[in-house]
N, C-alpha and C positions, 0 to 999 in steps of 0.2 A: 422643496429643498434639493439641491444638487447632490450627486453621489459624493463629490468632494466634501461638501459641507457636512453631510451625514457621517462620513468617515472621520472627519476632524472631531466631531462630537464623541465618537466611539473610542478615540485613541486613549490609552491608559495613562499617559502623562500629559501635562499641559504644554502649550507651545513654549512657555518660559522655561519649563523643565528641560525640554529638548535643546533649546538654545544655550542654556547653561552647560549642558552636557557637551554640546559642540565646542563651546569656548574652552572648557577644561580638558576635554579628551580628544577633540577632533572628530573627523568623520567616522573613523573606525570604532570609536566609543559609541556613537549613535547606532551604527549597524549592530554591534554586539548587544546593546541594550534591547533593540527590537527583536533580535534573535532570541534573547532570553525570554522576552514576553511571549513570542511565538511558540517557543519550545516548552512552555509550562506544562503542556499536555503530556510530555514525556514522563512526568512524575506520576502519571495515572497508570498503574500496572494493568495489563489485560492478560488474563489466564484462560487458555484454551486447553481442555482436557481431551485426550484421545484414549478411548477405553476399548480394549479388545484383547483377545487371547494372544499369547506369544506366537509370532510367525505370521500374523495377519496383515502385516505391512504398515504398522504404526510408524516405525523409524523412517521408512521411505516417504510416507506422507508428511511427516514432520520436516524432513529435509526439503521436500518440495515447497511446503509452506514457508520455509525460511529462505527460499531462493537459492538453495545449494544445488550444484550439479552432481550427477551420480558418482563422479570420481573425486569430488572435493574432499579434502582432509577435514577432520573435525567430527564432533558428536552431533547427532547420534550416528553410530555406525550401522551399516546395513548387514543383516544376516548373521549377527553375532549372538542374538538372543532367540534361539529357536526352542528353548525350553522355558518352563514357567518360572522366570527369574525376576520379573518385575514385581517385587513384593511391597515396596515402600513408595513407589512412584519416582519417576525421574523427571527433572525439570530442565528445559533447554531454552535459554533466553536468546532471542535473535539479537545479534550484536548491534549496539547503538540504538536500540529501541526499548520500549517498555513491554513488549509482547513476550510472554512466556508460554511455551508448549509443554504440557505435562503428560507423560506416558504412564498410563495406569493399567493394571491387569483387568481382564474381562470379568464380569460378574459370573458366578457359577463355575469358575475355573477350579483347578485342582486344590488350591489352598483354601482352608476353611474360612479364612478372613474375607474371602470373596463371595461367600454364599449370599444370596439376595432373594430368598424365598419368603421368609417371615418378616413382619414389621421390625422385630428386634435385629435381625440380620441386616436389613436395609439401613437402619439407623447406625449400626456398627460400621458398615462399609462406608457410609457417608462421613462419619466422624474420623475413621482411620485415614481416609484419603482427602479429608477436608473439602468435600465437594461444595460446601457452602461458599468457599472462596473463589470458585471457578465461575467465569463469565459465560462460557459457551462449551458445549459438549459435542464431540464427534464420536459416534459409536460405530466400530468397525467389525467386519467379519469377512473371512475369505471362504467360509463354508456355508453354514446356515446360522441365521439369527435364532436365538432360543427364546423360550418363554421368559427367562430371567432378563434377557435384553429388553424384552417388551415391558417388563415390570420396571426396569431402570428408566426407560423412556417416560413412563407414566410418573415415576417418582420425580424426575427432573422437571416435568411440567407442573405437577400438582403441588409438590412439597418445596422444591427449590425455586420455582417460578422462573426458570431459565429456558433457553432454547437449545435445540439439538438437531443433528442430521444423522441419518444412517448412511454408511459407506460400505458397499460391497466391493472389496478389493480383488486384484488379480483377475480381472475380467478377461485380460489377454490370454490367460491359461484356460479359463472356462470356454473361451471361443474355440480352442483347439480340440475340445472333447468331441468324440466321434459323432454323437447325435447333433451337436451344435454346428459342427462343420458341414454336415449334410443339409441342415436347415438353412445355413447361410448360403450355401451353393444354390439352394432351391428358391429362397425368398429374400436373401440379403441379411446383413448383420443387424438391421433394425428389428427384424423378426426374432433374432436370437436374443437381443436385449429385451424385447417385449416378453419373451418366454421367461427369462431370468427374473424380470420385474414382477411377473405374475406369480412366480414361485415365492418370491420375497413377500408378496402381498398376503399370501396364505400364512406366513410366519408372523407377520406384524399386523397391528390394527389397521383397519381400512383408512382411518384419518391420517396415517403416517406415510401413505403412498407417495405424496409429493415431496417427502423429505428423504427419499431414497436416491442415491447416486452411485453409478457404476464406474469404477475407476481402474485404470491399468497401472501396473507397477513396472511396466516395460520401459527400457531406455534404448535409444537409437545411437548407433555408432556411425560417425561420418568423418571425412577427411577435409581439412581446410588449411591451406598453406603448408602442406606437408605434415600437419599435426593431426592426431586422432582426437576427435571431440565426442564426448558422451553427453547426450541430452535426453530428458524425459520425453516420452511420446506425447506431443501436443495435438494429436489427431482429434478432430471433432467426433470420431467414432466413440471416444471415451468422454467422460463427463467431468474431468477435473475443472475445466473452466466454469461449467454450470455450478459445480459444487462451491467453488470459491465465490462466485457471484451470489449464491444463496446465503453463504456465511456473512459476506459483507452487507448484504441487504438486511439480514437479521440484526447485525451489529449496529447499524446506523438508523434502524427503525425507531419510532417513537417509544416503543416498549422494549428497546434494546439496551445498549450500554449507556446511552446518554451522549450528549454532544462531544464532551472532551475525550472520553474513552473511545467513542466511535471514530473520531478524527485520528487519535493515536494509532488505532488499529489500521485504518485505511492507509495512512502515510508510512506505516512501518512495513506494509506488505511488500512493496517493491514491485518489480516486473515479473511476477511469477506466472502470469497468464494474461490473456487479453482483457478480461473483465477487471482484473486488479489494476492494470495500466490505465484503463479508461476511468475507473472510479477515483484513482489517485489524482489524475489530471483534473478532474472536475473539482476535487477538494482543493487543489492548489489554485485553481482559478478563483475560488472564493477567498482564499488566504492572501492573494496578491494585493488586496485592497489595503491591508495594513502597511505594506511597504510603500505603496503609492501615496498613502496619507503622510507617512514620514517624509517622503520626497517633497510633498506639497508644503509641509511645515518648513522645511529647510529652504524651499524655493522662495519663501517670503523674507528670508534674511537679506537685508539690503547691502550685501557685499558681493561685488562682481567675482565670478569664478567659483564661489562656494557651492551654489546650487547644482551646476552641471557636474562638478567633481563628485558631489554626493550621489547624483543620479547614476553616474558611471560606476561608482563603487557598489551601489545597491544592485544594479543590473548584473554586474560581473559576479558578485557574491552569490546572488540568488540563482543565477544561471548555473554556477558551479554546483550548488546544492541540488538543483533539479536534475542535472546530468547524473550525479551520484545516485539519487533516489530511483531513477529509472534504469540503473545498471549500465550507464554510459560513461565513457572516459572524457572528462571535459577538455583534456589536452588535445584530443582528436578534433575538437570543434573550435576551440578558442586559442590553442597553442600556449606557449610560455610568453613571458614579456610583461609589460606594464598593463595596467587596467585599460588604458585607451587602446593599446594594441590588441588586447583580448576582445574588447568590444568590437573593434573593426573586423577581426576574424569571425566573431560571432554573427555579425550582420551579413557577412559574405556567405556563411553557412546557411543562414536563414533565407537569403536570396536564392541560393541554389536549390533549396528544398521546398520552400513555400511559394516561390514565384515572384513575379514583378510587382504584383499588387501589394503583397506583404512588405517587400523591400521599399516600395514607394512610401508606404505609411510610416515605416521606421525612419526613413530619410527625412520626411517632412517633420516628424515630431522632434528629431534631433536638431534639425535646422531651426525650428521655432525656439527650442531651448537655448541654442547659441545666440539667437537674436535677442531673446529676453535678457541674457547676461550682458549683451552689449548696451541695452537700454539702461541697465543698472549703472553702467559706467558714466552716464551723463549726470552732472552735478544736480543735486537737490530734487528737482521735479522728476528727472529720469529715475532716480533711486526709488522714489515713491511709486511711480507708475510701474517700474520694472518689478518691484517687490509684489505689488498687487497682482500683476499679470503672471509673475513667475510662480506663485503658489499653485494656481490652477494648471499652468502649463506643465510644471514638474510632475504634478499628480497625474495628469493625463498621459504624458509621454512615458513615464515609468510604468503605468498601468498597461498601456498598449504593448510596450516592448516585452514586459514580463509575460503577458498573455501569448505573444508570438513565440517566445521561448518555450513555454509550456506546450503549445501546439506542436512545435518542432520535436521536443523530447518524446511526446506521446507517439508521434509518427515514427521516429527512429526506433523506439522500444518495440513497437508493433512489428516493424520490419524484422527485428531479431527473433521475435517469437514465432513468426510465420516463415522464416527462411527455409525451414524443412517442409 
C-alpha cells in the first residue's frame, strides 16, 4: 500500500465529507476543518513544575522555556521574588499553547508547609501543591541540593511515577569564584564543571547523576541595526540545550506523556534552543502527511482549478504557521499579496536558501500539478484521467513542498540561535 493510500485510510472524515465541506464552505472551510483536527492536541494541558528556593532562578528558567528574551515584558518577572514569597504556587501559561509552567517553593524552605521529612509532611506538600496533576518536574538549586531535595526526587519517582531533572543554576557565577577561576585557567572549564558535578553527586543519589544539568542565568548584550539586543547565553559551555533535549526526550518516551501530550509539548516549545528546533521540525515532518492527504482528496475532484487552488492555499497557510512556530516573520519570506504571490516569493526564498536541487523539485511538482489541471479540462475521458492522476500528484506535490518549507524554517531558526 502506498503512503497516499495509507494516509487516505487514516483521515478522520470520508472523501464525501470533505467534498460536501468544499461545496458548502469552499477551500477555506476545508483548511479550517483540517486545522481543527490537527489542533485537537492543544486541549491536552501539559504542566511542568519548577521547584526551588526563592532566588534560585526559577523565573529566568521559565522565561527561557517560554521563549522570552531577558527584556521582554510580561510574567514572570526576574529578580522581584528574592524572599520566600511563593506560598501557593504561580502558574504561567505559554500564550497560544496548552503548556503551563508552575513555580513552586522548594521543599524544606522557611515555611512549615514546605517541610518534606516525614511521610505526613510529604503527603501534605503533595496535596497542597497538587503534585499529582503535574506532568514533569524540574528541581532547582543555586547553592546545594539538600537531603529533602533527594527525598522529593524519590517521591516523584516512587509515588507519583513521574520524571524529573536536577538543575544547578547560576553556573556563570560559580565559574568566577576564586578556586574555580584558577582551575579553569589551569585545566579548562570542563574541569570546573566536572568538579561541580562531583560535588552534586555527593549530595544526590548516584543514580541521579545523569539527571543533573548545569545552567547559566547570564544574558548577553549586543548591538544590531543601532538597537541594543539582550539574549540568553547559548554557549555550549552551559547545558540549557542538553537540559531541554533531556526534557523533550522524557516527554515523548513510551513511559512519558503519551502521543498527544508529547506532541503538544514539542510543538509548543518554539525555537528556544537547537534541540527544541530540531525536535519540532521532526514532529512537523510527520504531521505534514495529514495536509498532503487532504490535498490528495481534493485533487480527485473533477473540476479544473480546484485542486491547484487548494494546494496553494494549504502550502501558504501551513508555511505561515511554520514561520510563526519557529519564531520567524512570514512577511520577510513570503511578503504581502495574494496566495499565488506569496507562494512565488516563498519558492524564491527556498531557492536562495536550499539551492538549485530543491528549487528544481518544487518547480517540477508545481508543473505536474498544473498539467494535471489542464487534463481535467478535457471533456469526459480527460476528467476521469485527470481526477485519478490528480489525487496522487496533489498528495505528492503538497507533501514535498511542505517538507522543503520545514527544512527552510529549521535552517533559518538555527541561524538565529547561533548568530552569537
